[in-house]
N, C-alpha and C positions, 0 to 999 in steps of 0.2 A: 449286171447286178454284182454286188460284192460277194466274193468267195471266202472271206474271212472277216474277223472283227474289224471294225472301223477305228482307225487310230487318229481320231480327230472328231470334231463336232461342228455343226453349222446351224445357222438360223436364217430364215428368209426375211427377217425384219431387223431394223436397227435396235440397239439396246438403249432404252430411255433411262434406265436406272444404272448407276455405277455397279450395283450388285450383279447385274447381268453382263457386265463387261467381260470380254474374253481376255485371258491372262497370258502373260509371258514373263519370264524371269530367269535369272542366273544365280540366285542365292545371294546376291548383293543388291542389284537393281531390279525393280519390277515395273511392269507396264500393264495398265488396264485400258482396253480400247473400247470405246463406245461412242454414242452420238449418231446423228443422222448424216447423210452424205454431204450436206451443205454446211455442217457444223460438227466436224469430228473432234473428239476429245481423247487425249491419251493421258491418263493420270500416271505420273511417275512416282514411284516409291523407292526408298532406300532403307535397307535393313536396320541401320544404326540410328535412324532419325527418331529420337524420343524427345518429348517436350519437358523441359525442366519444371518440376512441381514440388521441389523439396526432397524428393527421393535421391537426387544426385549427391546430397550431403548426409543422408541418413545413415546411422550406424546400428549395429545390433544392440539389444538391451544388455546392460551389465548386470546380470542376475545370478552369476555363479555363486556368490557368497550366500545367497538364500536357498540354494538347491538342497542341501542336506535337511534343512527344516521342512521344506516342501515334501521331500521324500518321506520323512518321518510322519507327517500328517496324513499323506495319502495311504501309507501302509497301515496307519492306525484306523483307517476307515472314514476319514473326512473326505467325502465324495465331491466336495466343491472347492477343495483347497487350492487347486491350480488356478482358479479364477483370479486370485490376487497375485499370481506370479508374473507380474509385468512391472514396467517402470512408469506406468501411468500415462503413457503417450496415447494420443488418438490414432486411429487407423491411418497409416501412411501408405498410399498406393505407390507402386513403382512408376517411373516416368512413362507416360503413355506414348505408344507408337502412333505416328500420324503420316499422312501423305505429304509429299514435297510440293507439288503443283500439278497443274495439267497444261499440256501443250494443246492449244486450240487452233484448229485450221478451219477458216471460214472461206467458202467458195461462193461464187455467184449462185443465187438460189435457182434451182431447177426442180421441177416436179419429178420425183424419182419414179422410174419405170420398174425395171427389174432390179432387185437388190439381193445380195447374198453376202453374209459374213461367215467366216470359218476360222478355226484354229487347227493347225496340224501338230498333233502331239509329238510326232517324230522329229520335227524341226523347230517347234516353238514359234512358228510364224503365224501371226494373226492377220487375216486378209479381209478386206471389205471391197466389194465391187458394185458399182451402180452407174448406169448410163455412160460407160466409157471411162469413168474414173476408177482408179485402183489405188488402194492403200495397203501397205504391207509393213508390219511391225514385228520385230523380235528383239530380245535382249541377249547380247552375245556372251556366251560362256567363255570364249577365247579372249575377247578384247574388253570386256566389262563396259559395254556401252549400249544404250538403247538406240536401235537402228530403225529408222522410219523412212520409207520411200513412198512418195505419192506421184501419180501420173495424172496431173491436171494442169491446164495452162495457167489458171489464175487462182491465187490463194493468198489470204492474209494469215500470218502466223504470229501468235503471241504466247508468252509464258504467263500463267495466271495462278496465283496462290489461293484465290478465293474459292475454296471448296467448303462443303458443309461443316459447320463447327469451328471454322478457322477463327482464332481470337481476333477481336477487332483492333487490338493494340499492338499487333505485330509491326515491327519496323521493316518496311519493304522498299527495296531499291531495284529499278530496272535499268538495263543497259542494252543498247543496240548499236553495233558498229560494223563497218566493213573492214575485213582483214584480207591479207593475201590468200588465206586459206578459204575464205568464204564469209558470209554474213554471220555474225556472232550475237546471239541473244543471251543475256544473263539475267538472273533473278536472285537477289540476295535477301534473305529473310533472317531477321534477328528476333529472338524470343523476348517478350516483355520482361523487364527487370532482370535480365541475364546477359552475360557476355558471350553466350553461345549463339551460333548462327549456322546457316547452311546456304549454299549457293547452287543454283541450277545453271548449267551451261549447255547451250544448244548451238552447234555449228550447222549452218544451212548451206548446202552446196546445190547450185541450180545449173541445170543443163539447158542452154538456150534461154531466151526470154530476158527479162529485165528485173532487177531487184532494187526496190526503193525502201529506204528506211522510213518507217512511220512510228516513231517511238510511242509506246514501249515495244512495238513489234516491227514487222516489215511486210511489204506487199510485193508479190511476185506476179508478173504478167507475161503471157506468151511463152511459158516454159514447156520443155518436153518432159522433164521430170525434176523432182525435188527430193534431195536426200538430207535427212536430219540425223545428227549424231548428238546424243544427250547423255550427260553425266550429272550426278549430284555430289557435291563436296561438303563435308560436315566440318565445322570449326568449333572446337571445344572452348576456346578462349584460354586454355591452360597455358601459363608461361612456358615458352620453350617447346610447346607441342608442335609437331610438324604440320598439323592442320589448323593451327591457331590463327593464321593470318588470312585475309581475303585473297582469293586467287587472282593472279594477274590475268586479265582477259586475253591478252595476246598469247601468253604462254599456254593457256587452256586451248585456244584456237589451234595453236601449233601442235599440241598433244593430240587433239582429235584429228587434225589434218594428217598427222603422221600415220594414221590407220588406213589412209586412202592410197591404194596402189596407183602408180602412174600409168600403167599400160593395160589395165583390165577394167571390166565393169565393177565399180567399187561395191555396189550392193551385193552382187553375186559373190565376190571374193570374201566379203565380211561374212556372208551367210555360210559359205563353204567352211571357213575356219570354225565358226560356231557349231555347225551341224556335225562336224567330225567328232566333237566331244559330246554333244547333247544326244544325237541319235544313237551313238554307241551305248550310252547308259540306258536310255529309254527302251531300246529293243531287246535288252537282255532277257526279259521275261514277258510272255504273252499268255493271255487266257482266251480260249474259244469255247463257248457253251453251245455251239451248234445252232445259233439263232437263225431265224428266218431272214434271208437276205433283204427282203422288202422292208423289214423293220430296221435292219441295220442302216438302211439308206435314209431313215427319217431324221428330221432335225432333233436336236437334243431335247427341246421343250416338249415335243410330241412323244418321245420315248419316255420321258419322266411321267407322262400321263398313262403309261403302260407298265406299272411297277412289277407286274408278274412276268414281263417279257425277258427272256435270256439276253436279248439285245440290249436292254436297259442296263443289266448288270455288267455285261461286257464293256459297254461304253463308260460306265462309272469306274470300273476297274482300271481301264486305260487312262481315264481322266485323273483318277487318284494318283497313279504313278507319275503322270506328267506334272501335275501340280506339286506333288511332294518333291520331285527332282528340281523343279523350277524354283521352289522356295528355299532350297538348301544349298549353302555354299559357305560364305564366311560365318553364317549362323544357321541353325536348324529352323524349322518353321515356327512362327509365333502362333498365337491363337487364331490369327487371320492369315496364316501362311506368311506371305511377303507383301500382301496387298491390303489396302483400305482406301476408300474414297471419302472418308469422313474423319475429321479430327477428334471426334468423340467416339473412339473405338471401344467396343465392349470389353470390360475387364482390362482396360489399358492396352489391349493387344499384346499382353505380356507373354513371356515363356512361363506357363503355369505348370509347375514341375510335379505336383502331387497326383496328376493323372494325365493331363492333356498332351504334354510334350511326348511322353513315351508312347501313348496310344497312337499319335500321329506318325511316329517314326518306326512303329512296330513291324512293318514289313521290310525294313531296310536290309537285314542280313539275309533272310530267306529269299527275298525277291530281288536280290542282286543290285542293290543301290548303295555301295560303300560310300558314295559321295555324301549321302544323308548321314551315315554314321560318323564320318569324318567331321561333318559340320557340328554334330552334337558333341563330339570329342573336343573340337576347337573351343566351343562355349565352356565346357567343363574345365579344361586345362587352363584357360585364361583366368578362370575365377577361383582356382583352387586355394590361393592365398586368402581370399575372402571367406571361403568355407572354413579355413582354419581359424579366422577371427570369430566366426559364429560359434565354433566349438569352445573356444576359450571364454568368450563373453557370457554365453548362456549357461554352459555346463562346466566351466573350469577345467576343460579336458584338452589333452593333446589331440592331434588328428583333425578330422574335418566333419562338418555337418552342412548339408546342402540347404539352400533356401527354398521356400515353397514357391516363390515368384521371383522373376528376374526381368529386367528391361533389356538384358543383353550387355549392359554396361557394368553393372554391379552384381556380385554374387553374395552380397550381405543379406542377412535376415532382418527385415524391419517391417514386413507386412504381416500384422497379426492383430487380433482383437479378442474380446471375451468369447464371442461366438465362433471365432476362427483362430484358436491359439496355435497358429502354424509354427511359431518358434519352438514348440515342443516336439515337432515332428523330426525324429532321428533316422527314419528309414530312407530318407531322400537320396542320400549318397549311393546306397546300394541300388536303389531303383533306377537312378540315372546312369549308373555305370553298367547295369546289366546289358544294354544293347552293345556296349563296347566289348564286353566279355564274349557275347554271341559272335560278334564280328571276328574276334581273335580265333575263336573255335572254328569258324567257317573257313578262314583263310589258312589256319594251321600255324600261325605265328603269334607270339605274345608281344604286344606293344609295350615297351618299357614305361611309357606314360601311364597306361592303364595299370601296370604293376605298381607304380609309385602311388597312384590314387587309391588303389585297394589297400595298400599297406597303411595309408593314412586313415582310412575308414576303420581298419582293424585296431589301430592305436586308439582311436576314439572309444571303441567298445571296451578296450582294456581299462580305460580310465572311468568310463561311465557305468559299466556293469559291475557294481560293487555291492548292491543291496540284494537280500535274499528273502525267500518266503519261509514259511514254517518248516518246509521239508528240505531246506538248504539249496533249493533251486534259485538261480538268478532271477531277479525281477527287473523288468524294464519299467522304470518309474522316474519321472512322469512318462506317460505313453499317450500317443494320439493316433487315431485312425481317421485319416482324411475322408470326408470332412464331416464325419458322423459323431454321435455321442451315445453313450449307453442310455437306455430308457429310464434308468433310475439314478443317474449320476451326471456329473458335468463332463465337458469335453476332454479335459486332461485327466487321464485315468492311469491304469496299470495293465501291462501285458497285452496291448493290442496285437491281434494276430499278425498284422503287417509288420509290426516292429519285431516280433519274434522271428518271423520268416527272414526279414532283412538282416537282422543281426547274425542269425545262423548262416545264411548264405554268404554274407560278406566275410565272415571269419573263415569259413571253409574255402571260399574262392581265393582269398588272400593267401591262405596256406598253400594252395596249389601253385600260385605264382611265386611264393617265397618259401621253398622247402626248409630253409635254415631257421625259419620261425614257425614252421607248421605245427610242431607239437604243442607249443603254447597256445596258439589260436584255436586248434581243434579241441583242446581241453576246455577252453572257455566256451566254445560252441556246445560241447556236450553237457554243460551245466545249465543251459537254457531249458525252460520247462516245455513240455509238449503242448500241442494245441488242445483245446477243450471242446468237447461235444456237449451242447446244451440240452435242455429237457425236450426240445423239439426234434432232437436227433440231428441238429445242424451244427456245422463248424461255427463256434462262437466267435464273434468279432473281438471279444476281449477274453483272454484265457484266465483272468482272475475271477475266482469264485464270487458270486453275488452281483456281478455286473450283467445286466440284462440287455439283450439285443434290441436294436431299433431297425426294423426290417425295411421300411419304406424310405429308401435313400438311393440317390443317383450313383454314388460311388460304390465300388466293390473292392475296397482296399483290403478287406480281410481275406480275399481269395487270391492274394499275391502269390501264395504258395502253389496255386494251380497254374495260373498264368500271370507273368511270364516265367516264373520259376518252374522247376520240375520236382519240387519237394513233395507235392501231392499229386498222384496220378493213379489211374485205374489199374496199373500193372504192378507197381511196387508197394503201394499203400492203399489197397482197395477200400478198407474201412474208412480211412480219412477222406478218400475220394467220394464215397457215398455220403459222408457228412457234408462235404463241400457241395455236392449236388443238391442236398436238401437245403443248404443255405441259399443256393442259387434259386431254387424253387420258391423260397419264401421272400426273396428280394423284390421289392417294389421298384417302380420306375420313377417315383417321386414326381419331378417336374418335366419328365420326358426329354431330358438333355440327350442330344445325339451321342455324346461320349458314353453315357450310361448304357444305352442300348447296345452299342458296339462292343463295349467292354464285356457286357453280359454274353454277347455272341462269342467272343474270344475264349472266355472261360468255358462256355458250353461246348465249344469245339474240342478243348482239351479233355472234357469229360465225355466225349463221344456221343453227343446228342445233336444229330443233324437237324431235327425238326425244331428244337429250341433255337438253334442257330438261325434257321429260316424265319422263325417268328420274330426274333430280335432284328434281323435284317429287314423284315417286312414293316416293322414299326418305323424304320427310317425311310424305306423306299415309298411307303404309302402315307407318310406323315408330312409330305410337302416340305422336305428339308433342303432340297436342291434348287438353286437358281438356274436360269437358262445357261449361265456360264459353266455349270456343273461344279462350281464351288458351292459349299454347303452353308447351312445355318445352324445355330446352337439349339434352337427350339423349333417345334413344328410350325408350319405355315410361314416358313422362311423368315423367322424372327431372329435377329442378331447374326450378322455375317460372321462365319466361324469355320475354320478348316477341319475341325475334328472328324466329322463324318466323311468328308471327301478324302482325307489322307489315311484314315483308319480302315476304311472299307476294303482296300486290297489285302490287308493283313488278315481280315476275317476270311476272305475267300481262299487265301493260301492255307490258313490253319485248318479249314474244313477238308482240305485235300491232301496236304503233306505236312507232317510234323517231324522234327528230328531233335535229338540230343547228341552229345559226342559219341554215344554208344547205342543209339536206337533210331530206327526209321519206322514211322507209322504212316501207312498209306490209306487214304480214303476213310479217315476216322469219323467224319461227321458230315457226309455229303447229303444234303436234303434231296428228297425224291423229286423235287421240282426241276432238278438239273440232271437228267438221266444220261446225258452224253456230253463229252467235252475233251479239251486238251489244255494242259497247263505245262508250258515249256520253259526251261531254264532255271528252275528253282535250285537254290543252293542249300546244302545241309551243313549241320554243325560237325559232321565227321569228315568233311572234305570231299563232297561229290556234287555233281550237277545232275538233276533229274528232269526227265521229260515224262509226264504222266498222261496217258490217254485212257478214256473209259467210255463204255456204253452200257446198255441194260444187261448185257450178258457177261462181259469180262472187262478187265482192265490190264493195261500193259505199262510197265515202268521201265524206262531205259536209264540206267545208273552209270554215270561216268566219273569214277573215283579219281581223285588226285593224290590220295594217300592209301596205303595198304592198311586195312583195318578190319576187324571183325565187329559186326553190329548185330543187334537183335532186330529182326523184322517183325512188325506187328500189323496184321490185317484182320479182317472180319473172321478169317479162318483160324486165327490163333497166332502163335509165336514160333519162329524158327531162327536159327543162326545163319548169318550171311557173311561169307568171307569175300572181301573186296580187295582187289589188287590194283594199285595205281596204274593208270593208263590202259586198263582192260575194261571195256564196257560190259555191263551185266544187264541182261534183259529178263524181266520177270513178267510172267503172265498169271493174273489172279482170276479166280472164279468170280461168280456173281457177287457184287458187293452188297 
């Protein structure tokens, strides 16, 4: 029996649906493994594959000349004025993410006897075994290649683009050749009406047996083992672009062949190189909730049927870390992570910036996955020039404004409509940069790229925050609270709570990074109005008098000051914290989106309500949100494949156990009574320490390993005390009953 959490999951049956496919990835390429033993399929994805739909040439609306008039009308009380602040275009979605193709391996049909498929979170290897056949797949973090080894004597192999939703008018070409390195299969796909294309390349190396070309695939007979190495190359068609031409097949075969050592087991060597990077990251943090070993041994699908089991939550925490790491590399996770088996991906499989991206990556700093933060930083810094175009075009301002949606290629704002006037959202840059600031605080160094981006955000606010209310306070106008509207006004309004928090935080944080400009930016922040408490005693979503709240909504944008910011908390601002708590009580779940429930849990944890955290978690755990793959869905009953729940859940569990700021440590702030014992190991804090936390019904112990000498405030259920930490000297704390 297992003596600790299970770092993997398994199933006794094949996956009939791509949604149940076990996943592997390296943040660039992804693999989804499913199918029966006689017809195995591996869907290959690549993070940058997006289908041209007009978004590739879309620009932000040139509206700046009309901004002063709009501001005048809104401030004069015209509650629908912003509805005409567009250039009349229809809603333009970003380019949708899609799968590349699937590798299909057909073997002579045999009736399956015993069958088992599993994924090892610590290595990223997906294994399927049946009747002496064995298949192993992983995506190398070291060599950026999909590695697939099968031990079966006879198999037919093809690359096939025909997945659900694939356009019928794709231009497709297949290739199958024998090269000195091995058999090479290629699949070239060109999008209809576009010069953009991509190519899949699979090098097949056979030990023993015979290889026969059977275009568009090949047949292998009498083999001891077969090794497949696969990559996807994207071609933009842009003149002079390094990836604009079709790859030379022999050159690609040589490039893949160069990965194979001459004197070693090639699969084992490739796995070792990958595991050294992947395992190191995955194992930095672990959670043990003292689950029953018998339950820990169950297949994932059976655990999901036991949502109250600590073993279920342990497995989902581990799976969430695994999938988040696997989806992050050249880019952070999309709405679907790095995976999809359908060309019609929900909401274009975009990077949805107004909630989902940051929720998915919210555990990165505390749960020791800097790889995830670096992926988000990479996306931001590549698009910063586009953000500057947004600020100029829409607001006539210097600095930067982040887009609400991105396909990973463009950072321009062009996805908006009357019901979703997302071009009015000015809080996005601060929201997206907050994880980078947390990362800097955790490691104790300031990234000059983050410093530059923060300065650009502050410059935007210098130019944008020019209008005032009757008391001389600055007014954020127009203002938008994703994706809600006042009960008595239109979507574009004044002084959304998120906008106030974001502007204040951005200016003060930029001042910390740039002392030479601190006085100017702090003075601007001081002129922003305070939050408003409405007649219900709740933190108002709009601080402008006369704008009434709409409570039944999936987003909790107005509580940005509680989470992830530290602007509102029970210790420094108890009255505002009480109002925020009242706002949380009044908030409905609207359409039961997974991100709404878990966002609710994150805010509840900051407000020290463990039972509200447990209830929000329960809505997801008991709502049938998880596939057998332990990847999640957007809605209950596994409706719409989506990574929000899978990737956000680890952050909820961390926040209910350990919270930190640069000057404060909070232990066990919101632990539900359902989890009376456990261990959380390896958590990082924003004051530069690693923490191992152990608790039971009687006491808790925290081992703090500081890397910086610093005084912090310790908060527990017993109250507050000052804690002096010395770099390199472990500190052990024993707490009474929590």
